[in-house]
C-alpha positions in Angstrom: 0.0 0.0 0.0 2.9 2.4 0.7 4.5 2.0 -2.8 1.4 3.2 -4.8 1.0 6.1 -2.3 4.6 7.2 -2.8 4.1 7.0 -6.6 1.0 9.2 -6.4 2.9 11.7 -4.3 5.8 11.8 -6.7 3.4 12.3 -9.6 1.6 15.1 -7.8 4.9 16.9 -7.1 6.0 16.5 -10.7 2.6 18.0 -11.9 2.8 20.9 -9.5 6.4 21.6 -10.6 5.5 21.4 -14.3 2.5 23.7 -13.8 4.7 26.2 -11.9 7.4 26.2 -14.6 4.7 26.6 -17.4 3.1 29.5 -15.6 6.5 31.2 -15.0 7.8 30.6 -18.5 4.6 31.5 -20.3 2.5 33.8 -18.1 -1.0 34.3 -19.2 -1.4 31.1 -21.3 -3.3 29.2 -18.7 -7.1 29.7 -18.7 -8.6 32.1 -16.2 -10.6 30.2 -13.5 -11.9 33.2 -11.5 -14.6 35.7 -12.7 -13.6 39.3 -13.4 -13.3 41.5 -10.4 -16.1 43.8 -11.5 -18.3 45.4 -14.2 -17.2 48.9 -15.1 -20.8 49.8 -16.3 -22.3 48.7 -13.0 -19.5 50.6 -11.1 -20.3 53.8 -13.0 -24.0 53.5 -12.4 -23.6 53.1 -8.6 -21.0 55.8 -8.4 -17.9 53.7 -7.6 -16.1 55.2 -10.6 -15.6 59.0 -10.9 -17.9 60.5 -13.4 -15.5 63.2 -14.5 -11.9 62.3 -15.3 -9.6 65.0 -16.5 -12.3 66.9 -18.2 -13.9 63.9 -19.8 -17.2 62.4 -18.6 -17.9 58.7 -18.3 -21.5 57.4 -18.2 -23.6 54.5 -19.4 -25.1 55.4 -22.7 -27.0 52.1 -23.3 -27.1 48.8 -21.6 -28.7 45.4 -21.9 -27.5 45.0 -25.5 -25.8 41.6 -25.2 -22.4 41.9 -26.7 -22.3 45.1 -28.9 -19.2 45.5 -31.2 -18.9 48.1 -33.9 -20.5 51.6 -33.9 -21.2 54.2 -36.5 -23.2 57.5 -36.5 -25.8 57.9 -39.2 -26.9 61.2 -40.8 -29.5 61.9 -38.2 -27.3 61.4 -35.0 -28.5 57.8 -34.4 -25.8 55.5 -33.2 -25.8 52.3 -35.2 -24.4 49.3 -33.4 -23.7 45.8 -34.5 -24.5 42.8 -32.2 -22.9 39.7 -33.8 -24.3 37.3 -31.1 -27.9 38.5 -31.9 -27.5 38.8 -35.6 -28.6 42.5 -35.4 -27.8 46.0 -36.4 -29.6 48.4 -34.0 -30.0 52.2 -33.9 -29.7 54.0 -30.5 -31.0 57.5 -30.0 -30.6 60.0 -27.1 -33.5 62.4 -27.2 -32.8 64.6 -24.2 -29.9 66.2 -22.3 -29.1 63.4 -20.0 -26.3 60.9 -21.0 -28.5 57.9 -21.4 -30.2 56.9 -24.6 -34.0 56.5 -24.6 -34.7 54.8 -28.0 -33.5 51.5 -29.4 -34.6 50.4 -32.9 -33.7 47.1 -34.7 -32.5 48.1 -38.2 -31.5 44.7 -39.4 -31.9 41.2 -37.9 -31.4 37.6 -39.0 -27.8 38.3 -40.0 -24.8 35.9 -39.6 -22.4 37.5 -37.0 -22.6 41.0 -38.3 -19.6 43.1 -37.2 -18.4 45.9 -39.4 -20.7 48.8 -40.3 -20.1 52.1 -42.1 -22.2 54.8 -43.9 -21.7 56.7 -47.1 -24.1 59.5 -48.0 -23.8 60.7 -51.6 -27.2 61.4 -53.3 -28.8 59.4 -50.5 -27.3 57.2 -47.8 -25.9 53.7 -48.1 -25.3 51.4 -45.2 -22.5 48.8 -45.5 -22.6 45.7 -43.3 -20.0 43.0 -43.0 -21.2 39.6 -41.9 -18.8 36.7 -41.4 -19.3 35.5 -45.0 -20.3 38.6 -47.0 -20.3 42.4 -47.4 -23.7 44.0 -48.3 -24.9 47.4 -49.3 -28.4 48.7 -48.2 -30.4 51.8 -49.0 -30.6 53.6 -45.7 -33.1 56.3 -44.4 -34.5 57.1 -41.0 -33.2 53.9 -39.2 -34.5 51.7 -42.0 -32.3 49.6 -44.3 -33.8 48.2 -47.5 -32.8 46.8 -50.9 -29.9 44.6 -49.9 -27.2 44.1 -52.5 -24.3 41.7 -52.0 -21.0 43.2 -52.9 -18.5 40.5 -52.1 -18.3 37.0 -50.5 -15.8 36.5 -47.7 -14.0 33.4 -46.4 -15.7 32.0 -43.3 -15.3 29.0 -41.0 -12.3 28.5 -38.8 -10.6 31.3 -36.9 -11.5 34.9 -36.6 -15.0 35.7 -37.8 -15.2 39.5 -37.3 -15.1 41.6 -40.5 -14.5 45.3 -40.1 -15.2 48.1 -42.6 -13.7 51.5 -43.3 -14.2 53.9 -46.2 -11.0 55.8 -47.3 -11.1 59.6 -47.2 -11.9 61.9 -50.2 -11.1 61.7 -53.0 -10.9 57.9 -52.5 -14.1 57.7 -50.6 -15.5 55.1 -53.0 -13.0 52.6 -51.7 -14.4 50.3 -49.0 -11.8 48.5 -46.9 -12.6 45.1 -45.4 -10.5 43.5 -42.7 -10.4 39.7 -42.7 -8.7 37.9 -39.8 -6.7 34.7 -40.0 -8.1 31.2 -39.9 -5.5 30.1 -37.2 -3.1 31.3 -34.7 0.0 30.8 -36.8 -0.1 29.2 -40.3 0.4 29.7 -44.0 -3.1 30.5 -45.2 -4.5 28.7 -48.1 -6.9 31.5 -48.9 -4.9 34.7 -49.6 -7.8 36.9 -48.5 -7.2 35.8 -44.9 -5.1 37.9 -42.6 -5.4 41.0 -44.8 -7.2 44.3 -45.3 -8.9 44.1 -48.7 -10.2 46.9 -50.9 -13.5 47.1 -52.8 -14.1 50.0 -55.2 -17.8 50.9 -55.1 -17.5 52.7 -58.5 -15.8 49.7 -60.1 -17.5 46.6 -58.6 -16.2 44.3 -61.4 -12.8 44.5 -59.9 -14.0 42.6 -56.7 -11.8 42.5 -53.7 -8.2 43.6 -54.1 -5.4 43.4 -51.6 -4.7 46.6 -49.7 -2.4 45.4 -46.9 -1.2 41.9 -45.8 0.4 40.1 -42.9 -2.3 41.3 -40.5 -3.4 38.4 -38.2 -6.6 40.2 -37.1 -7.2 43.9 -37.5 -10.5 44.0 -35.7 -11.1 47.8 -35.9 -10.1 50.5 -38.3 -10.5 54.3 -38.3 -9.1 57.4 -40.1 -6.9 60.0 -38.4 -9.1 63.2 -38.3 -6.2 65.4 -39.5 -4.0 63.4 -41.8 -6.6 60.9 -43.1 -4.2 58.0 -42.6 -5.7 54.6 -41.9 -5.1 53.4 -38.3 -5.9 49.7 -37.5 -5.6 47.5 -34.5 -3.6 44.2 -34.8 -4.0 41.3 -32.5 -0.7 39.4 -32.4 -0.3 35.7 -32.2 -1.1 33.8 -28.9 0.7 31.3 -26.7 4.0 33.2 -26.2 3.0 34.8 -22.9 1.2 38.0 -21.9 3.4 40.5 -23.6 4.9 38.7 -26.6 4.3 39.7 -29.2 2.7 43.0 -28.2 -0.6 43.9 -29.9 -0.3 46.9 -32.1 -2.0 49.9 -33.6 -0.7 50.3 -37.1 -0.7 53.2 -39.4 -1.5 51.1 -42.5 0.0 51.9 -45.8 -1.3 50.4 -49.1 0.8 47.5 -50.4 2.7 47.0 -47.1 3.1 43.6 -45.4 3.0 43.7 -41.6 4.7 40.4 -40.8 2.3 37.7 -39.7 2.9 34.8 -39.6 6.7 35.1 -40.3 7.8 37.8 -37.9 6.7 40.4 -35.4 
């Protein structure tokens, strides 16, 4: 009876030691077992977080939305929000002087993991929506999207499913950028649309999707610098090398450049 007990004790010590070395060598790779310490939205509502911070105000604008992702203002100051988990695009409106919105309207539903949204208003407004597998254009007016037209199909399936959208500034504002994440953590992609930002010319749809920038594992959000007009994009680096290696990035993305993934960082 003593020998099996000793073997179990040795095995336990080895496992504990291996776990310690793994956690020390690769901090952050083990799954979190404890819940987060708090909810910032709840903290703000009950006054635990200061409302005014260095001249900026923090308040809950809308709640109970599930897991909202991308946001875009329409031409009437409605905030359009994508909710991939619900397959919806909603419009949120604040009608008075307090910081909380009073109206929520479902603009589109029944979509497949909608994420990226953007607006273009030239002789009427168009709403562009990126689902996991497609990019579509809608006629848009007064929180109503109609007459869907599919612009391009996108790779779907394994890996990152979020697709972000951004229009380039004038005079290239007919160019719609589409960010498509990788299908894996680190691999050589079989589909060259993966791990890229692609460009779609609205005035020349016959060209289809064309490469804009490559080597981007997952650029989840994009925006334009308000002064220079340069494209800024997030980049989520590869996993399983620890908390801080490689560091995630915000890139000023230039057309035709390769940003390294999966070869280097």
